[in-house]
C-alpha beads as a LAMMPS data file, in Angstrom:
LAMMPS data file: protein, C-alpha beads

103 atoms
102 bonds

1 atom types
1 bond types

-500.0 500.0 xlo xhi
-500.0 500.0 ylo yhi
-500.0 500.0 zlo zhi

Masses

1 110.0

Atoms # bond

1 1 1 -14.194 10.639 -0.491
2 1 1 -10.586 11.391 0.235
3 1 1 -7.602 9.486 1.105
4 1 1 -5.657 10.093 4.258
5 1 1 -2.391 8.742 4.706
6 1 1 -0.415 8.796 8.283
7 1 1 3.200 7.418 7.902
8 1 1 5.687 6.573 10.438
9 1 1 9.231 4.985 10.206
10 1 1 9.824 2.218 12.637
11 1 1 13.614 2.249 13.284
12 1 1 13.644 -0.893 15.299
13 1 1 12.200 -2.969 12.654
14 1 1 13.549 -1.000 9.769
15 1 1 10.158 -0.523 7.786
16 1 1 7.623 2.065 7.077
17 1 1 4.132 1.833 8.416
18 1 1 1.508 3.567 6.301
19 1 1 -2.096 3.723 7.672
20 1 1 -4.608 4.409 4.803
21 1 1 -8.054 5.675 5.355
22 1 1 -10.776 6.512 2.808
23 1 1 -10.795 5.473 -0.757
24 1 1 -8.046 4.933 -3.381
25 1 1 -9.478 5.722 -6.663
26 1 1 -8.638 7.448 -10.025
27 1 1 -8.373 10.848 -8.122
28 1 1 -6.604 9.817 -5.093
29 1 1 -4.158 7.003 -6.264
30 1 1 -1.354 9.803 -7.155
31 1 1 -1.409 10.841 -3.560
32 1 1 -0.851 7.199 -2.485
33 1 1 2.065 6.642 -5.090
34 1 1 3.633 9.995 -4.230
35 1 1 3.439 8.870 -0.563
36 1 1 5.227 5.552 -1.111
37 1 1 7.651 7.026 -3.394
38 1 1 8.704 9.511 -0.891
39 1 1 8.918 7.086 2.127
40 1 1 11.142 5.041 0.078
41 1 1 13.445 7.690 -1.093
42 1 1 14.021 8.876 2.419
43 1 1 14.660 5.230 3.512
44 1 1 14.775 2.114 1.422
45 1 1 12.879 -0.225 3.888
46 1 1 9.907 -2.395 3.545
47 1 1 6.636 -0.903 3.774
48 1 1 3.553 -1.973 5.436
49 1 1 -0.043 -0.486 4.359
50 1 1 -2.536 -0.892 6.999
51 1 1 -5.894 -1.009 5.279
52 1 1 -8.054 -1.081 8.488
53 1 1 -9.838 2.178 7.520
54 1 1 -9.528 1.928 3.750
55 1 1 -13.103 1.492 2.489
56 1 1 -12.540 1.368 -1.269
57 1 1 -9.956 0.816 -3.870
58 1 1 -10.132 0.448 -7.671
59 1 1 -7.939 -0.730 -10.322
60 1 1 -5.859 2.424 -10.318
61 1 1 -5.111 2.004 -6.682
62 1 1 -4.203 -1.601 -7.348
63 1 1 -1.899 -0.477 -10.141
64 1 1 -0.053 1.727 -7.728
65 1 1 0.545 -1.114 -5.301
66 1 1 1.677 -3.397 -8.106
67 1 1 3.957 -0.719 -9.438
68 1 1 5.577 -0.081 -5.947
69 1 1 5.885 -4.121 -5.498
70 1 1 7.676 -4.442 -8.611
71 1 1 10.123 -1.363 -7.687
72 1 1 10.822 -2.634 -4.194
73 1 1 11.348 -6.364 -5.304
74 1 1 14.103 -5.310 -7.516
75 1 1 15.890 -3.830 -4.344
76 1 1 15.033 -6.955 -2.311
77 1 1 12.323 -5.108 -0.310
78 1 1 8.706 -5.757 0.237
79 1 1 5.296 -4.129 0.330
80 1 1 2.700 -5.892 2.500
81 1 1 -0.960 -5.125 2.811
82 1 1 -2.668 -5.485 6.301
83 1 1 -6.154 -5.793 7.552
84 1 1 -8.237 -5.480 4.479
85 1 1 -11.818 -5.290 4.821
86 1 1 -13.881 -8.070 3.117
87 1 1 -14.678 -6.035 -0.080
88 1 1 -11.008 -5.362 -0.596
89 1 1 -10.014 -8.927 0.410
90 1 1 -12.425 -10.144 -2.369
91 1 1 -10.802 -7.950 -4.856
92 1 1 -7.282 -9.010 -4.168
93 1 1 -8.228 -12.538 -4.044
94 1 1 -10.134 -12.173 -7.550
95 1 1 -6.850 -10.562 -9.066
96 1 1 -4.534 -13.081 -6.976
97 1 1 -2.692 -10.180 -5.460
98 1 1 -3.492 -11.676 -1.900
99 1 1 -0.868 -14.146 -2.932
100 1 1 1.618 -11.618 -3.466
101 1 1 0.776 -8.370 -1.143
102 1 1 -0.762 -10.047 1.909
103 1 1 1.174 -12.043 4.351

Bonds

1 1 1 2
2 1 2 3
3 1 3 4
4 1 4 5
5 1 5 6
6 1 6 7
7 1 7 8
8 1 8 9
9 1 9 10
10 1 10 11
11 1 11 12
12 1 12 13
13 1 13 14
14 1 14 15
15 1 15 16
16 1 16 17
17 1 17 18
18 1 18 19
19 1 19 20
20 1 20 21
21 1 21 22
22 1 22 23
23 1 23 24
24 1 24 25
25 1 25 26
26 1 26 27
27 1 27 28
28 1 28 29
29 1 29 30
30 1 30 31
31 1 31 32
32 1 32 33
33 1 33 34
34 1 34 35
35 1 35 36
36 1 36 37
37 1 37 38
38 1 38 39
39 1 39 40
40 1 40 41
41 1 41 42
42 1 42 43
43 1 43 44
44 1 44 45
45 1 45 46
46 1 46 47
47 1 47 48
48 1 48 49
49 1 49 50
50 1 50 51
51 1 51 52
52 1 52 53
53 1 53 54
54 1 54 55
55 1 55 56
56 1 56 57
57 1 57 58
58 1 58 59
59 1 59 60
60 1 60 61
61 1 61 62
62 1 62 63
63 1 63 64
64 1 64 65
65 1 65 66
66 1 66 67
67 1 67 68
68 1 68 69
69 1 69 70
70 1 70 71
71 1 71 72
72 1 72 73
73 1 73 74
74 1 74 75
75 1 75 76
76 1 76 77
77 1 77 78
78 1 78 79
79 1 79 80
80 1 80 81
81 1 81 82
82 1 82 83
83 1 83 84
84 1 84 85
85 1 85 86
86 1 86 87
87 1 87 88
88 1 88 89
89 1 89 90
90 1 90 91
91 1 91 92
92 1 92 93
93 1 93 94
94 1 94 95
95 1 95 96
96 1 96 97
97 1 97 98
98 1 98 99
99 1 99 100
100 1 100 101
101 1 101 102
102 1 102 103
């Protein structure tokens, strides 16, 4: 399966909304990384990733999110994951990333 990303900059709240659909794995993680970097270069704002329609993420995808988190934290910005499905919640919990990336 592929990864679809819809991005929207919310000027009122000064944040990026990225809606992810599909799967993030070895083959699609670079697409997510490029989209996050592109958004951040356009406007250095907080980023919210809506995972409502994300069905799967592997360690490569988690690595992209951790890397983005580190870069953004250096600039006093945040990346937040919203609405993860149960299987993704479980992975985030096992890795303790839920404490860092989920509100």
